N, C-alpha and C positions, 0 to 999 in steps of 0.2 A: 441797494439790495442788502438785506441783513442775513447773516448766517448764524444759526443757533447750533450749539454743541451740546450733545447729550452726555451727561456724566455717567460713567459706568457704574452699574449696581454692584453690590457686595460680591455676588458670585462672579460677575464678569471681571471685576477688578483682580481677582486672584487667579485668573486663567493663565496657564503657562504653556510652554512647548509641549508638555505632556498632555494637556487638554487638547491641543491640536492633533496629536496622534489619535486619541480615542474619538474625537469628533470626526476625523477623517475615516477611521475604520467604520464608524457608525454610518456615515454618509455613503460608504461603499456597500453597505448591507450586512456587515458583521453583527452578530449578536453574542458570540462566544469567543473568548480568547484563552489560550493556555500559556503557562509560563512559570517563572520562578524569579522573585525579586532579588536585586543586588544593589550595592551602594550607588553606582552610577545611574541605575535605572529607576531610582525612587521617584523621580518626577513623573514618569508615565504611570507608575503604580499608584501614586497619590491621586492622579487624575481619574483612575478607574472608579473611585468611590463617588465621583461626581457624574458618572455616566451610567447608562442603562446596560452596559455590556456585562455579560456573565463571565466571571473569571473562574477557571479551573486550574488550581495550583497543584503542581506535582512536586516531588521531593528531589528529583534529579533532572537536570536540564535535558539530558539525552532522552529520558522517559517522557518528558513534556513534549519533545519533538516527535516521539513515536505516537503519542496521543493525538497530537495535531495532524500527523500523517493520516491516521485512521479516520479521524473526523473529516478530513478533506476527501478521502476516498468514499466514505459513507454518504456524504452530502453532495458530491460532485462540485464542491465549492472551494472557497479559500479558507484556510485555518490560520488565524494570526497566532504567533508564538512570541512572547515577550521574555527577553533574558538580559542579563547584565554583561559587562565587559570582560574581556580576557578569559579566565577559566570558565565562566558561565557560558560565554559565547562558544568557546572551543568545544565544550561538552556536547553541543548540539550537532557536531559534524557527522557522527555516525548515523544519527536519525535523518539528517538532511540528505545523506548519501542514499539511504533507503527511499526517501521521498522522491529523489531524482530518478532512481531505478524504477520505482513504481508509479511515476507520473502523478504525484500527489501535490496539490497546490498549497504548500505551506509558506506563509509570509512571515519569515523570521525577522523580528525587529530587535536589534541589540543596541545597547548604549555604547558610548565611547568615553574615553578620558576627556577632560575639558578641551575645547577647541584649540587652545594654544599649544597643547601637548600632542596633537594628532600628527602622525607621520614622522615624529622624531625618535621616539623610543629612548629618550635620554633624560626625561624630566623627572623620573622617579615617581610617577603617579602609581597608585595601587592598580593592579591589573593591566598595566600599560603594555602594549605590543607595538613593535616597530611599524607594522602594517597589518592591522587586524583583518581588514577586508580581503587581503591577499590569501588568507587561509580558506576563504569561501569560494574563490573564483573558479577553482577546479571542481567544485561540488555542485553549486547551484546554477540556475539558469541565468541569473543576472544579479549584479551587486549595485546598490544604491546608497547614497549618502545625502543627508540634509545638514547643512552647516549653519543655517539660520532658521528662526521660527517660521518665517514666511515661506521657506522652501518645504516645510514638512508636508502640507497637504498634497502638493504636486508629487513629492517623492513617494508618499504612501500610495497615491493613485497609480504612479508609474510601476511600482513594485507589484501592486495588486493586478494590474493589467498584464504584466509579464507572467505572473504565476498562473493566471487563468487562460493565457493564450495557449493555443494548441501547438505541441502537447503540453498539458499541465505540468507544473514542476515547482520546486522550492526556489525562493529568492531570498536575498539578504539585504536588509536596510539597517544602517547604523546612524545614530544621532548622538552628538556629544552631550555629556552630563549637563554642562552649563546651558545648553540650548533647551534641554528638557525642563530645566528649573526656572529659566528666565521668564519674566512676565511676557505674555503674548500680546504685542501691540498690533494685532490684526483681528478682523472680525471673526466670529465663530464660523466654523465650516458648515455651510448649509447644503451644498450639493457638490458632488464630484462625478464627473462623467468619464467613463473609460470605454474603449473599444478593443476588447481582446482580439488578438489575431485569429482569423479563421483560415483554415487550410482547405480550400475547395479543390476538388480534382480537376485537372485539365480535361475538357470534353473529348479531345482526340485520344487521350489515354484511356478514358472510360470506354470509348467506342472500340478501341483495340482490345482492351481486356474483355469486354462483353462478347466480342467476336470470338476470341479464343475459348472462352468458357462455353459459348453456344456450340462451337464445333467439337468440343472435347468429348471423348468417349468415356473416360474415367476421371472426371473432375473430383478433386478432394479439396477441402478447406481446412486450414489450420488457423484457429482463432486465438489471439493472444490478449494480453492485458489491455491493449489499446482499445479493444472492443468494449470492455467493461468500463474503462475510464470515460469513453465517449458516450456511454449509454446506448450502444448500437445493437443490443441483443435482438430487438424485434426485426431490424433490418437484416441481420445475419440469418435469422430463422427463415425469413421470407425468401432470401436468395438461395439458401440451401434447399428449401422445399421446391423452389422453382427449377433448380438445376438437378434435383435429386442427388445432391453431392454429399457424401459422408463428411462429418465435421469432427475433428479432434480439437481439444482446447489445451493450451499450454497451462503450466501451473499458475501463472499470473492471470490466465484467462478463465479460471474456474467460474462456472456459472454463466459464461457467455452463451452457452447452448444447452438446452434441456438434456439432463443426464440420461434419461430413459427414452429419449426420442429414437425411433427406428434408424435414424441416420447418425446417431451419436457414437463416435469412436471413443468417447470419454477422454481420459487424460493420461493414458499409459505411455508416456513419451520415453520413459526409461525402459523400454521394452523393444527388443529387436523386431518382433512381429509387427508392431505398430510402425516402427521406422521403415521397415520394408514396404508396408502398405502405402505410406506417404511417398516413398521413393518411386513406387510403381504407378502413381498417378500420371496420366499424360499431360494434365494441367493442374498444377497445385496453386491454389489461391491462399496466400499468407496474409492475414489481416492483423495489424496491431502487434506484430512480433518481429524482432530483429533476427530470429533464428540463431540465438546465442547458444551458449554452452548447454543449458538445461533443455531448451526447446529443440535442440538438434541431436539429442542423445549423445552429449559430450562430443559434438562435432563429428559424429560418425555418419550423419545423414548425407546421402549423395543422390540428389534428385536426378532421375533419368528423363523426365519430361520437362515441359516448360513451366516456369515459375512466374506468377504474378504477385507482386508484393505491394500492399497498401500500408504505409508507415508514416506517422506524423513526425517522428524524430529523424531528421535528415541524416544524422550520423549513423543510424541503423539501417537506412535504406540501401539495399544491395551490398551491405558491408560484409556478408558472409557467403552469399550466393548470387550469381547473376540472375537478373529478373527483369520483367517489365515493371519498372518501379513507378508507383504513384505516390508522390509526396502529398498526403492528404489526411484529413480527419477521417477516422474509420466510419463514423455514422454517415457523413456526407457521401463518401465514396460508395459504401454499400447501398445506400438509398438510390444513388445514380445507377448502379449496376442492376438493381432490381427493375428499374424502369427500362434499361437498355437491353438486357439479355433476351435472346429469343428462345423459342421452344427447341429443346434438344431432341435430336433423333435418338431413338432407343439404341442401346448397344447391340452388338451382334447376337445372333440366336444362341451362341454358346457361352456368352458372357453372363455371369450371375447378376441378378438384380442388386442394386447398391445396398438395399436393406439386408439382403441375404449375405452379401460380402461383409458387411459390418458385423452381423451376428456371428459369422464364422470366425472373424478375427477375434472378437471378444471371447469366444469359446476357447480359442488357442491360448489367449492370455491367461484365462482362468485356469486352464489345465496346467500351464507352466508354473503358475504360482502355487497351485495345489500340490505340485510335486516337490516343494521345497520345505515342507513341514513347518509352516508358518501359521498354524491355526490360532495361536494366542494373539498374534498381531491383528489378524482379521477379525477375531472375536472382539477385541478391544475397540477397533474402529467401528464395528457394527454397533457396539453398545453405546458409543458416543453419538452415533447417528440416531439411534432409537431414543436416546434421552433428550436430544436437542429438539425443541419444538420447531415445527415448520415456520419459516419466516424469521427465526432467530439467526443472529450473526455469530460466526466463530472467528477468533484471531489466534494464529498459530505461531509459536516461536520456532527457532531452528532446533528441532528435536526429532528423534526417529519416528514418533507417531505422526508428526507433521509431514515428514517425508512420505510416509504411507498415504496421508491425506491428500497430498498433491496429486497422486496417481489414482487413488481408490475412493475418495470421499465425494459423495453427492451433496453439494451445498443446498439443493432444493430451492434455489432462488437465484436471482441476479444480484451481483455485488454483495454477496452474503458470506464470503470467505476472504479473509485478509491474512497475508503472511509476509514474512521478512525475506522471502526467497530472492528478491531483487538484488539487494546488496549482501544479504546473508549475515547480518549482525545479530548477536544474542541479545535477549531481553525484550523482544518486541511484544510478546503475547499479552501480558497484563496491561501495560500502559496503552496499547492499541485498543484493547477492550474498553478501557476507561474512555478513550476518545469516541468510540462508537456509541457507548452508553450516553455520553453527553449529547450526541446527535439525536438520539431517540431513547429517552429514559423509560419509555413505556414497554419495552420488550427486553427480555433477558439476553445477555451476551456471554459467550463462553470464551475463556482464554485457556490455551494449552501450552504448557512449558515442560521441559525436562528439569531435573533438579539443578543442573549447571546453569541453564538459562534463567531459572527462577531466582538465583542468587543475585542477578543483575537488577532485579526490580522488586525485591522484598519490601523496600521502603514504601512502595506505592500501595501496600495494604492500608497504610494510614490514609492515603488519598481516597481509596475505595470506601473506607469507613467514614471519612469526613463528609463525603458527598453522598453517602448511602447509595452508591452506584449498584445497579442490578447486574453485577458481574460475578460469575462463578469461575474460579481459577482451578483448573485441573493440573496438578503437578505429578508427572510420571517420574518417580524416584528410582533411578537405576544405579545410584552410587557414583556418578561421575559424568563425564562428557561421553555419552553413549555412542554417538555416531563417530566421534574421533577414535574412540576405543576400537570400533569395528574397522574403520579405515586403516588404523595403524597395525592392527593384528593381521588384517588381510595383506598389507603391503610388506610388513617387516617381521611378522610372526609373533610380535609382542607389542603391547601398548606402553607408552611412557607419558607421564604427567596428565593422565586422564582420570585418576581416582580422586575422589573428593570427600572431605569431611563435611557433613551437612548438619543443619540444625534439625530439631524435631519440628517439622513444618506445621503439624497440627497445633502443637503448643504455641508456636510462634504466632500463627494466625490468631489464635484465641487471645494472645496477649495484646493484639491490636483491637480486640473486640469483634473479630470476624469469626463467625461460626465455621468450624472445620471438622472433617471426618476422615479417618483412614479407611480405605476401601480395599477390595480385592477384585480380581478379574470377574469372579462370579457375581459380585454385588455392584459392579461399577454402574451398570445401567440404572439400577434402582436408586443408588446413592446420588448419582449425578442428576437424575431427573428431579429428585427431591430438592437438591440444592438450587437448581435452576428455577424451580417453582416458588421457592421461598423469597421474600422481599429482601432487598439489600445484597451486600456482598457475601460470598462464601468461598470456602476452599475445600477441594477434594484431593486427597493425596493417595496415589496408587503406586505402591512398591512393585515394580516389574522391570525385568530386563528383556528388552526387545531386540529383534534382529531385522535387518533390511532384506528385501528380496534381491536375488541376483538379477541385475537389470538387463543384460545385453546378449545373452547366449541363446541362439536358436535351438541348440540341442538340449536345453533344459526342459 
């Protein structure tokens, strides 16, 4: 019996570990990767030019992580992020913390020093760390390492599967420089199969939860970011209408429930009237939220009725309040409840209809805000809403206007508002908008930052111009860290370290070749609408000093 050996062709002969990375990503369904090259990672970046993957390169690794985060949120998929060793890897940590808090499936692939130097920290390699992966273990879902070329496909698949398992989240994979550069004496990757973990609810818990909801006289639903990440908006709407239960959405759950629906309590969670309404429910269904600091009005929430909590993150399940806990994917659990709940008996003759109770609550909230002389802030938020086309996505940095948006902004769609409120790092707005634009280049995207947060991501104006991204960046320039100024003045009577020297943002944007305009509150809607309608990137600068509403007082 004779055996013939086929000699490798020119392209196959120069395949490396880097090629195995891009082949594996392609086999798993990736078509776009984000990142920034570095010395130890050049093997995988060289392989990109031999692949069909689209590369979006940003100027700072943390911003590349924010872009990948928003891409993952927008697509409900995995966003690969390619970075180098040491400083490049560590620069992603803040972005990966946000991805973890927001359940965004970012697959961060970093290089390492050559294999012989791993784990020692004494060899003197550039960028060397004693234990690089240790820096990520407390941030990401899982940490993976490939030490040989043959291990790369399996490691990429395991990391991808972990990122996409319920709940979604970021993962870290590192591969030594010499493994990425060495010739790959293994066949091209043709297929990789994964089975992301599903979290199906236990039937007896669904039956118990359905029974409690059916028996409830005043059921209320609090919907969090887990509903949006799971794509469970339709199931939530069906359950709420079946129960005639009012629905409030957390800041991370914006868009989970139609804003103008008669049962919509909207998102006024930093309001004592809303907190009291939730507390008064005889059965409160919490879906996709851990009832953390922001979702519980800074831990002032004290439920008087029974709580049912559906949560995919086991660490958040019943972590703040005792509940009938269902460790499950929001979509699967809500769909099961829709099938299981029975017809509720109407409340007593003296009890208001749920829709009337919702309307009365929102009127009290509006009256309280109206009494605080905050017309400018409400005018600006309304102008942004009017300028933003229906179906467009907005990405918000940690700035006062974003804090208003969490409570008061109607996203007019599902999965259409992204913000950094999970971990709360600065600089999210613009790079996140670039990630959303990469996911869908056909529609405009709005980024909103304060001048302080804008300074974190100015370099990405070059990225926006390079890729001709349809992103409009609204910079609200109040001369410093506005929210910290307000916090410190309220707490100490004066602010320290909050005032900033800024560039001329209009001139700076134009130096990148990005059209820019300085606007005013009176012209914001017109100028912003024009910028969003124009092709390519643009900047709108609004000098304005804003205030937050008083959040918690019933007597206001």
